[in-house]
N, C-alpha and C positions, 0 to 999 in steps of 0.2 A: 593088607590092602586098605590102608587108612586114607582118609581125607580125599575120597573120590567125588565129593559132593559137587565140585565144579568141573569135573572132567569133561562131561558131555558139552557143557557150555563152551569150554575152551577148545575142545576139538573142533566144534563148529566155527569158532572165531578164527582159528588158524587154518582150517581146512577149506573154507569157502573162498572162492576167488573174488567175489564182489561184496559180500556182506562185511559190514564194519570197516569199509575202506575209509570212512570219514574219521575213524578213531586211529588206525595205524595205516598210513599210506604205504602200499606195496610198491617199492621202487626197484628197478633193475639192479642186480649186483654185478660188479665187475671184479677182476682180479685185484688183490690187495696191493696198493701202492703207497699208502700213507706212511709217514715217518714213524719209526718205532717210538714208543714212550720211553721215558727216562730209564725205566727198569726192563724194557723189552715187552714181548708179547707172549700170551698164553693161548693155546688153541684148545677150545672145548669141543669134544667129540660127542655128538648126540645122534639120535635115531629118528627116522621118518615113520617108523612102524606104528600103525593105529590099532592093531589087534594082536592078540596072542596067536601067532601062527596064522592058519587059515580059518580060525574060528571067528565068531562074532563077539568075542570077549574083548572089551576095550583095553588097550595097552597105552602106556604113556611114558614120557621122560619124567623123572622125579624132580618136581619144581624146587623143593628145598635143597636137594643135593646139588642143584645148579646154583641157586642164589647164595647159599651159605659160603660156597667156595668163591663164587664170583665177587662177592662183597669184600672178601679178604684180599683177593688179588687187586681189585680196583683201588682199595685204600692204600695198598702198598705201591701204587704207581704203575701197575701193568695195564697194557691194553689187552683186550680179549676179543677173539673172533670165534665164531661157531661154524663148524662144518658137519654136514650130515651126508649120508651116501647119495641122496638125490638132490640135496640142496633145498632151499625154500622152507616151507612151513613144517614145524614139528608139533606133535601133540604133547601137551603137558598135563600132569595130574598129580595126585597125592597132595593136594594143597591143604594148608592149615591157615585159614584167613585170620585166625586169632593171633598168629605169630606176626609181630610188627614188621620184621624184616621181609617176610614173604609178602605181606600186604603192600609194603613200600614198593617192591619190585613189580608186583602185579599191576600197579598203577603207574609204573615208569614206562612211558610210551616208547622212549628210545630203546630201552632194554627189551621190551616186548617186541619191538620192531626187529631186533636182531634175531629173535626166536622165529619170527615169521619169515625172515629172509636169510636163512643160513646159507653158507657158501657150499658149493660142490667141491669135491676133492681136486678137480682140475683147476680150480681157481686159487688153490693154496700153494704158496711158495714156502716150503719147509724151512728154508734158510732164515726166515723172519722170526722163528719161534724158539723160546728157551725151554718150553715145557708143553706137554699135552695133558689134558684132564678128561677122562672118560666119565661122563655122567651116567647115573643109574636109572632105575625104573624098569618095569617089565619090557618096555620097548627096546632096551639096550641089548636084549638077547637076539635081536633080529636086525639084519642088514649091516651092522657095524662089524661084528667079529669076522665075517667072511670077506669083507670088502678089501681087496688087495691094494687099491689106491690109497686107502686110509692107512693100511699097514705100512706101506712104503713111506708115507709122510711121517708116521710115528717113529719108525726106525731111523729115518734121516735126522729127525730132531735128536734122537737118543745117541746115534753113533757119529754123525757128522758134526752136529752142534754141541755134543757132549751135554745134552739137555736131560730133563727129568720126565719120566713117564709116571702118571698118577691115575688112579681110578677109584671110584667109590661104589660100594654095594654091587648091584648087578652090572655096573660099568666094567667090572673086572672081566666080564665075558669078552670085552673088546680086546683083551691082551692074550687070549688063549692061543691064538695062531701066530703071534709075533715071534720071528726068528732073527737071530743076529747073523752077521755076514758069514760066520763059520758054520751056520746051519743048525745051531742049538736054539732051543726055545729060550726066549728072553729071560724067563723066570726059573730056568733050570738051576737047581741048587740054591735058590733064593727064597727068603721069607715072603709070603704072599697072603693077602687077605681079600675077602669079598663077602657077598652074602652067602652064608653057609647052608648046606642042606638041612641042618637042624631046624631052621625056621621056615623052610618051604613046606607047603601042604601038598605032599606028593600024591594025595588022592584027589586033589581038586582038578577041575577041568583045565584051568590055566596052565598048571604044571605039566599036564599031559601034552601040551603044545610045545614045551621047551625043546629046543634042538639038542641040548646037552646040559649036564650038571656042571656048573662052574667049579665047584669044589673037586669033584671027581676028575675032571679034565686036567685041572692044574696039578693034582697029585700024580696022575698017570704020566704026565709029561715032565716030571721031575721037580715040580715046585713044592716048597715046604709050606703047605697051606695051614694056617692057624686061625682061630677065631675065639670070640668070647661067647661062652655058653649062656651068659646072662643076657647079652644083647642090649642094644640101644644105650651103650655106656661109653661112647667115644673110643671104641677100639680101632686101632690102625697099626700097621707095621710098615717099616721101611728097610730096604736092603740095597745099599749103594744108591743108585739114582732111580729106584723103583719105590713108589709110595702107594699103598693101597689101604682103603678103609672099609669097614663092615656095613655101615648103614648111615642114614642122614646125620646122626649125632656126631659122626667123625668127619664130615665134609669140611668144616672150617679148619680142623686140625690137620687134615691132609694138605690143605692149601698153605697153611703156615709152615708145614714141614717142607713143602716144595720151595717156598721162598727161602727158607733157611739153607737148603742145599744149593740153591742158585747163588746165594751170597758168599759161598765158600770159594 
């Protein structure tokens, strides 16, 4: 649980209706109707969860796991939208303000405005997207995995658009319930990665709130879950049009692999 120094500040920034409106103006969101970018659109899937379960332990979306991938996609010419189960503001944390890219996006008002005004699933037209990217952080364990509307969006991108599904770290929690039209789990028989049990503190209060183990659930449902025991070494795997990474160090690599698959 590194880089939580700004979490409370940012939770306050995103969670209050009236505070800081002079910095990021909260504007109503409508369904997406803008023209696709030259290379298309990517849908980032994030969580509204502010705590671990029903506890008072702060949870958040992992900022670097968002921005490292976001930056790769944007530089490649993709447009990016954000969707969350409830829409609107999401909590962000795990910040490292000494990292120049994180700092750049932290002060990018347009980008931060997207995080404050995420779309609801009902506002998303799956036909517009070439790929989805599930962001991580402890918040990713809640709200997203069980959301059937988000599941339908993701599987429409995958099956109807022949698009790519990607996830990073705890974002892999978002794919555990995904099923194909034939009723099989999306990852059945496929190589899958995510944040492994090895690096979870199972005795800690935060872990006691987890609804499930990502690694165990993937394995029980037929996935070939693998991981790097060293950790924080850019480990990711892909199998067909499924790309999954272990931790923030793999976020950019996951994005690059998505682009590579989309170019074929």
